[in-house]
LOLUMMI-33925 format. One record per residue: residue number from 1; x, y, z of N, C-alpha, C, O, CB in turn. Coordinates in nm, 3 decimals. Glycine has a CB too. Layout:
# residues N
+-----+---------+---------+---------+---------+---------+---------+---------+---------+---------+---------+---------+---------+---------+---------+---------+
|   i |   neast |  nnorth |     nup |  caeast | canorth |    caup |   ceast |  cnorth |     cup |   oeast |  onorth |     oup |  cbeast | cbnorth |    cbup |
+-----+---------+---------+---------+---------+---------+---------+---------+---------+---------+---------+---------+---------+---------+---------+---------+
| NUM |       X |       Y |       Z |       X |       Y |       Z |       X |       Y |       Z |       X |       Y |       Z |       X |       Y |       Z |
...
+-----+---------+---------+---------+---------+---------+---------+---------+---------+---------+---------+---------+---------+---------+---------+---------+
# end
This chain:
# residues 69
+-----+---------+---------+---------+---------+---------+---------+---------+---------+---------+---------+---------+---------+---------+---------+---------+
|   i |   neast |  nnorth |     nup |  caeast | canorth |    caup |   ceast |  cnorth |     cup |   oeast |  onorth |     oup |  cbeast | cbnorth |    cbup |
+-----+---------+---------+---------+---------+---------+---------+---------+---------+---------+---------+---------+---------+---------+---------+---------+
|   1 |  -1.963 |   3.859 |   0.965 |  -1.953 |   3.787 |   0.860 |  -1.842 |   3.687 |   0.893 |  -1.869 |   3.567 |   0.904 |  -1.933 |   3.870 |   0.742 |
|   2 |  -1.731 |   3.728 |   0.908 |  -1.585 |   3.676 |   0.967 |  -1.623 |   3.628 |   1.045 |  -1.623 |   3.516 |   0.994 |  -1.474 |   3.752 |   1.012 |
|   3 |  -1.673 |   3.609 |   1.163 |  -1.710 |   3.461 |   1.329 |  -1.851 |   3.416 |   1.273 |  -1.910 |   3.357 |   1.363 |  -1.747 |   3.549 |   1.564 |
|   4 |  -1.926 |   3.422 |   1.156 |  -2.006 |   3.319 |   1.104 |  -1.874 |   3.222 |   1.020 |  -1.889 |   3.103 |   1.049 |  -2.144 |   3.392 |   0.995 |
|   5 |  -1.778 |   3.239 |   0.945 |  -1.740 |   3.147 |   0.896 |  -1.621 |   3.080 |   0.945 |  -1.574 |   2.977 |   0.896 |  -1.737 |   3.176 |   0.793 |
|   6 |  -1.555 |   3.171 |   1.084 |  -1.530 |   3.108 |   1.092 |  -1.573 |   2.989 |   1.229 |  -1.522 |   2.907 |   1.306 |  -1.446 |   3.158 |   1.056 |
|   7 |  -1.666 |   3.034 |   1.202 |  -1.772 |   2.913 |   1.354 |  -1.862 |   2.811 |   1.277 |  -1.932 |   2.722 |   1.325 |  -1.928 |   3.026 |   1.481 |
|   8 |  -1.837 |   2.856 |   1.099 |  -1.876 |   2.712 |   1.061 |  -1.732 |   2.600 |   1.016 |  -1.738 |   2.477 |   1.024 |  -1.989 |   2.732 |   0.917 |
|   9 |  -1.628 |   2.668 |   0.977 |  -1.522 |   2.595 |   1.012 |  -1.512 |   2.474 |   1.097 |  -1.517 |   2.353 |   1.072 |  -1.456 |   2.668 |   1.058 |
|  10 |  -1.493 |   2.563 |   1.234 |  -1.468 |   2.520 |   1.289 |  -1.562 |   2.418 |   1.396 |  -1.523 |   2.358 |   1.496 |  -1.408 |   2.596 |   1.301 |
|  11 |  -1.733 |   2.424 |   1.320 |  -1.793 |   2.284 |   1.346 |  -1.770 |   2.199 |   1.242 |  -1.824 |   2.088 |   1.237 |  -1.936 |   2.283 |   1.368 |
|  12 |  -1.699 |   2.238 |   1.165 |  -1.673 |   2.129 |   0.982 |  -1.587 |   2.088 |   1.099 |  -1.636 |   2.028 |   1.195 |  -1.587 |   2.200 |   0.766 |
|  13 |  -1.447 |   2.121 |   1.093 |  -1.312 |   2.042 |   1.184 |  -1.405 |   1.966 |   1.273 |  -1.429 |   1.854 |   1.229 |  -1.183 |   2.157 |   1.290 |
|  14 |  -1.475 |   1.999 |   1.403 |  -1.509 |   1.948 |   1.484 |  -1.583 |   1.792 |   1.391 |  -1.527 |   1.684 |   1.409 |  -1.589 |   2.056 |   1.572 |
|  15 |  -1.696 |   1.798 |   1.306 |  -1.768 |   1.689 |   1.269 |  -1.639 |   1.604 |   1.212 |  -1.609 |   1.490 |   1.245 |  -1.896 |   1.724 |   1.162 |
|  16 |  -1.585 |   1.670 |   1.140 |  -1.455 |   1.575 |   1.092 |  -1.383 |   1.486 |   1.142 |  -1.350 |   1.375 |   1.101 |  -1.368 |   1.626 |   1.065 |
|  17 |  -1.350 |   1.571 |   1.277 |  -1.242 |   1.484 |   1.416 |  -1.339 |   1.416 |   1.483 |  -1.302 |   1.340 |   1.572 |  -1.150 |   1.593 |   1.552 |
|  18 |  -1.498 |   1.429 |   1.451 |  -1.555 |   1.303 |   1.565 |  -1.521 |   1.220 |   1.419 |  -1.404 |   1.184 |   1.413 |  -1.768 |   1.303 |   1.655 |
|  19 |  -1.574 |   1.198 |   1.345 |  -1.564 |   1.096 |   1.228 |  -1.456 |   0.997 |   1.193 |  -1.459 |   0.886 |   1.140 |  -1.570 |   1.162 |   1.123 |
|  20 |  -1.365 |   1.070 |   1.238 |  -1.214 |   0.999 |   1.180 |  -1.216 |   0.929 |   1.372 |  -1.230 |   0.806 |   1.377 |  -1.024 |   1.164 |   1.107 |
|  21 |  -1.210 |   0.962 |   1.436 |  -1.189 |   0.951 |   1.572 |  -1.337 |   0.764 |   1.568 |  -1.301 |   0.652 |   1.604 |  -1.246 |   1.163 |   1.684 |
|  22 |  -1.455 |   0.792 |   1.524 |  -1.500 |   0.641 |   1.485 |  -1.483 |   0.527 |   1.424 |  -1.510 |   0.410 |   1.450 |  -1.564 |   0.637 |   1.450 |
|  23 |  -1.417 |   0.599 |   1.310 |  -1.318 |   0.516 |   1.248 |  -1.232 |   0.488 |   1.332 |  -1.249 |   0.394 |   1.410 |  -1.257 |   0.564 |   1.141 |
|  24 |  -1.136 |   0.555 |   1.332 |  -0.998 |   0.496 |   1.464 |  -1.053 |   0.445 |   1.517 |  -0.956 |   0.395 |   1.574 |  -0.911 |   0.575 |   1.569 |
|  25 |  -1.168 |   0.379 |   1.583 |  -1.206 |   0.305 |   1.696 |  -1.247 |   0.190 |   1.544 |  -1.164 |   0.136 |   1.472 |  -1.347 |   0.385 |   1.834 |
|  26 |  -1.376 |   0.183 |   1.535 |  -1.385 |   0.094 |   1.423 |  -1.244 |  -0.003 |   1.378 |  -1.249 |  -0.123 |   1.405 |  -1.427 |   0.190 |   1.305 |
|  27 |  -1.139 |   0.043 |   1.320 |  -1.026 |  -0.032 |   1.254 |  -0.943 |  -0.058 |   1.393 |  -0.858 |  -0.145 |   1.410 |  -0.936 |   0.062 |   1.122 |
|  28 |  -0.981 |   0.021 |   1.469 |  -0.880 |  -0.018 |   1.624 |  -0.938 |  -0.191 |   1.614 |  -0.859 |  -0.285 |   1.613 |  -0.951 |   0.101 |   1.831 |
|  29 |  -1.068 |  -0.206 |   1.609 |  -1.155 |  -0.327 |   1.665 |  -1.104 |  -0.438 |   1.547 |  -1.117 |  -0.559 |   1.569 |  -1.351 |  -0.292 |   1.666 |
|  30 |  -1.056 |  -0.398 |   1.446 |  -1.048 |  -0.549 |   1.359 |  -0.949 |  -0.587 |   1.336 |  -0.938 |  -0.681 |   1.257 |  -1.098 |  -0.565 |   1.238 |
|  31 |  -0.775 |  -0.493 |   1.431 |  -0.637 |  -0.548 |   1.444 |  -0.631 |  -0.610 |   1.566 |  -0.684 |  -0.573 |   1.671 |  -0.527 |  -0.448 |   1.434 |
|  32 |  -0.537 |  -0.745 |   1.537 |  -0.535 |  -0.843 |   1.570 |  -0.386 |  -0.798 |   1.616 |  -0.304 |  -0.888 |   1.632 |  -0.578 |  -0.950 |   1.478 |
|  33 |  -0.359 |  -0.703 |   1.632 |  -0.193 |  -0.689 |   1.705 |  -0.229 |  -0.486 |   1.808 |  -0.304 |  -0.391 |   1.788 |  -0.002 |  -0.677 |   1.493 |
|  34 |  -0.152 |  -0.512 |   1.880 |  -0.148 |  -0.380 |   1.941 |  -0.080 |  -0.289 |   1.811 |   0.008 |  -0.338 |   1.742 |  -0.050 |  -0.382 |   2.095 |
|  35 |  -0.135 |  -0.142 |   1.786 |  -0.063 |  -0.028 |   1.692 |   0.083 |  -0.059 |   1.786 |   0.097 |  -0.106 |   1.899 |  -0.147 |   0.174 |   1.697 |
|  36 |   0.192 |  -0.004 |   1.674 |   0.292 |   0.076 |   1.718 |   0.339 |   0.147 |   1.671 |   0.273 |   0.183 |   1.573 |   0.365 |   0.043 |   1.748 |
|  37 |   0.466 |   0.224 |   1.687 |   0.500 |   0.330 |   1.659 |   0.609 |   0.272 |   1.537 |   0.635 |   0.152 |   1.543 |   0.544 |   0.415 |   1.788 |
|  38 |   0.677 |   0.355 |   1.425 |   0.838 |   0.339 |   1.399 |   0.891 |   0.501 |   1.371 |   0.845 |   0.608 |   1.331 |   0.874 |   0.223 |   1.242 |
|  39 |   1.020 |   0.442 |   1.420 |   1.106 |   0.539 |   1.408 |   1.165 |   0.561 |   1.232 |   1.167 |   0.489 |   1.132 |   1.222 |   0.497 |   1.518 |
|  40 |   1.206 |   0.694 |   1.263 |   1.265 |   0.744 |   1.052 |   1.356 |   0.657 |   1.068 |   1.462 |   0.719 |   1.064 |   1.352 |   0.935 |   0.981 |
|  41 |   1.364 |   0.613 |   1.074 |   1.473 |   0.516 |   0.984 |   1.418 |   0.387 |   0.971 |   1.438 |   0.358 |   0.853 |   1.624 |   0.493 |   1.054 |
|  42 |   1.336 |   0.257 |   1.046 |   1.233 |   0.143 |   1.055 |   1.144 |   0.227 |   0.922 |   1.144 |   0.152 |   0.824 |   1.140 |   0.118 |   1.241 |
|  43 |   1.064 |   0.368 |   0.892 |   1.002 |   0.424 |   0.850 |   1.084 |   0.436 |   0.683 |   1.053 |   0.396 |   0.571 |   0.973 |   0.530 |   0.946 |
|  44 |   1.160 |   0.487 |   0.719 |   1.188 |   0.504 |   0.579 |   1.274 |   0.360 |   0.494 |   1.317 |   0.359 |   0.379 |   1.285 |   0.650 |   0.577 |
|  45 |   1.281 |   0.234 |   0.607 |   1.293 |   0.119 |   0.548 |   1.223 |   0.014 |   0.509 |   1.260 |  -0.092 |   0.459 |   1.348 |   0.084 |   0.590 |
|  46 |   1.053 |   0.078 |   0.557 |   0.929 |   0.033 |   0.489 |   0.890 |   0.107 |   0.385 |   0.814 |   0.047 |   0.309 |   0.822 |   0.027 |   0.571 |
|  47 |   0.917 |   0.223 |   0.352 |   0.897 |   0.264 |   0.230 |   0.983 |   0.284 |   0.115 |   0.933 |   0.324 |   0.010 |   0.854 |   0.351 |   0.246 |
|  48 |   1.131 |   0.254 |   0.128 |   1.174 |   0.185 |   0.038 |   1.182 |   0.039 |  -0.006 |   1.247 |   0.000 |  -0.103 |   1.252 |   0.219 |   0.044 |
|  49 |   1.105 |  -0.040 |   0.080 |   1.050 |  -0.185 |   0.066 |   0.910 |  -0.236 |  -0.048 |   0.876 |  -0.333 |  -0.115 |   1.001 |  -0.215 |   0.222 |
|  50 |   0.855 |  -0.065 |  -0.006 |   0.729 |  -0.082 |  -0.060 |   0.742 |  -0.024 |  -0.227 |   0.744 |   0.099 |  -0.241 |   0.614 |   0.004 |   0.040 |
|  51 |   0.751 |  -0.122 |  -0.369 |   0.796 |  -0.060 |  -0.470 |   0.637 |   0.054 |  -0.547 |   0.514 |   0.045 |  -0.538 |   0.870 |  -0.200 |  -0.573 |
|  52 |   0.711 |   0.126 |  -0.601 |   0.588 |   0.217 |  -0.713 |   0.582 |   0.094 |  -0.824 |   0.668 |   0.014 |  -0.862 |   0.662 |   0.412 |  -0.808 |
|  53 |   0.398 |   0.120 |  -0.873 |   0.429 |   0.070 |  -0.978 |   0.304 |   0.119 |  -1.062 |   0.198 |   0.142 |  -1.004 |   0.460 |  -0.076 |  -0.965 |
|  54 |   0.320 |   0.138 |  -1.229 |   0.220 |   0.251 |  -1.280 |   0.164 |   0.091 |  -1.357 |   0.205 |  -0.024 |  -1.376 |   0.292 |   0.431 |  -1.397 |
|  55 |   0.081 |   0.152 |  -1.374 |   0.001 |  -0.018 |  -1.502 |  -0.109 |   0.113 |  -1.519 |  -0.142 |   0.196 |  -1.434 |  -0.099 |  -0.260 |  -1.396 |
|  56 |  -0.175 |   0.092 |  -1.735 |  -0.268 |   0.072 |  -1.764 |  -0.368 |  -0.002 |  -1.755 |  -0.451 |  -0.004 |  -1.846 |  -0.253 |   0.078 |  -1.816 |
|  57 |  -0.383 |  -0.078 |  -1.645 |  -0.471 |  -0.187 |  -1.569 |  -0.539 |  -0.127 |  -1.407 |  -0.474 |  -0.072 |  -1.318 |  -0.356 |  -0.335 |  -1.539 |
|  58 |  -0.679 |  -0.159 |  -1.407 |  -0.748 |  -0.116 |  -1.281 |  -0.690 |  -0.198 |  -1.161 |  -0.695 |  -0.321 |  -1.162 |  -0.909 |  -0.139 |  -1.293 |
|  59 |  -0.638 |  -0.134 |  -1.064 |  -0.529 |  -0.164 |  -0.950 |  -0.594 |  -0.314 |  -0.891 |  -0.522 |  -0.372 |  -0.810 |  -0.521 |  -0.018 |  -0.811 |
|  60 |  -0.731 |  -0.382 |  -0.927 |  -0.731 |  -0.503 |  -0.845 |  -0.608 |  -0.611 |  -0.895 |  -0.526 |  -0.662 |  -0.820 |  -0.886 |  -0.572 |  -0.858 |
|  61 |  -0.618 |  -0.634 |  -1.072 |  -0.520 |  -0.749 |  -1.082 |  -0.375 |  -0.698 |  -1.068 |  -0.290 |  -0.769 |  -1.013 |  -0.536 |  -0.825 |  -1.223 |
|  62 |  -0.350 |  -0.597 |  -1.107 |  -0.236 |  -0.555 |  -1.054 |  -0.177 |  -0.595 |  -0.862 |  -0.065 |  -0.629 |  -0.825 |  -0.262 |  -0.402 |  -1.088 |
|  63 |  -0.298 |  -0.572 |  -0.781 |  -0.218 |  -0.614 |  -0.628 |  -0.279 |  -0.765 |  -0.652 |  -0.239 |  -0.840 |  -0.564 |  -0.280 |  -0.513 |  -0.443 |
|  64 |  -0.367 |  -0.831 |  -0.748 |  -0.305 |  -0.973 |  -0.722 |  -0.188 |  -1.024 |  -0.749 |  -0.112 |  -1.092 |  -0.680 |  -0.364 |  -1.053 |  -0.771 |
|  65 |  -0.178 |  -0.979 |  -0.870 |  -0.065 |  -1.046 |  -0.957 |   0.056 |  -1.002 |  -0.772 |   0.119 |  -1.083 |  -0.705 |  -0.017 |  -0.926 |  -1.182 |
|  66 |   0.048 |  -0.918 |  -0.760 |   0.162 |  -0.858 |  -0.720 |   0.152 |  -0.930 |  -0.547 |   0.261 |  -0.944 |  -0.491 |   0.155 |  -0.670 |  -0.746 |
|  67 |   0.069 |  -0.959 |  -0.497 |   0.040 |  -1.022 |  -0.406 |   0.075 |  -1.174 |  -0.416 |   0.102 |  -1.244 |  -0.319 |  -0.078 |  -0.992 |  -0.387 |
|  68 |   0.069 |  -1.216 |  -0.544 |   0.094 |  -1.350 |  -0.614 |   0.259 |  -1.362 |  -0.575 |   0.320 |  -1.450 |  -0.514 |   0.055 |  -1.348 |  -0.802 |
|  69 |   0.291 |  -1.268 |  -0.621 |   0.477 |  -1.288 |  -0.686 |   0.506 |  -1.319 |  -0.553 |   0.621 |  -1.346 |  -0.520 |   0.594 |  -1.128 |  -0.764 |
+-----+---------+---------+---------+---------+---------+---------+---------+---------+---------+---------+---------+---------+---------+---------+---------+
# end
């Protein structure tokens, strides 16, 4: 019984990996620049530049206002 659970878990991981690779390939086609990696200093700078917003309205109007500002 343990073997079956392990096998099913492995199948689920393989299926999820296939879906992730399909999604990654699709999103790569949409990119207009080559992907790049940020080192820790640059990642921290990006995270600091993104403000955390709390609102009592749906996210769409907030994002619209945020982009307009």
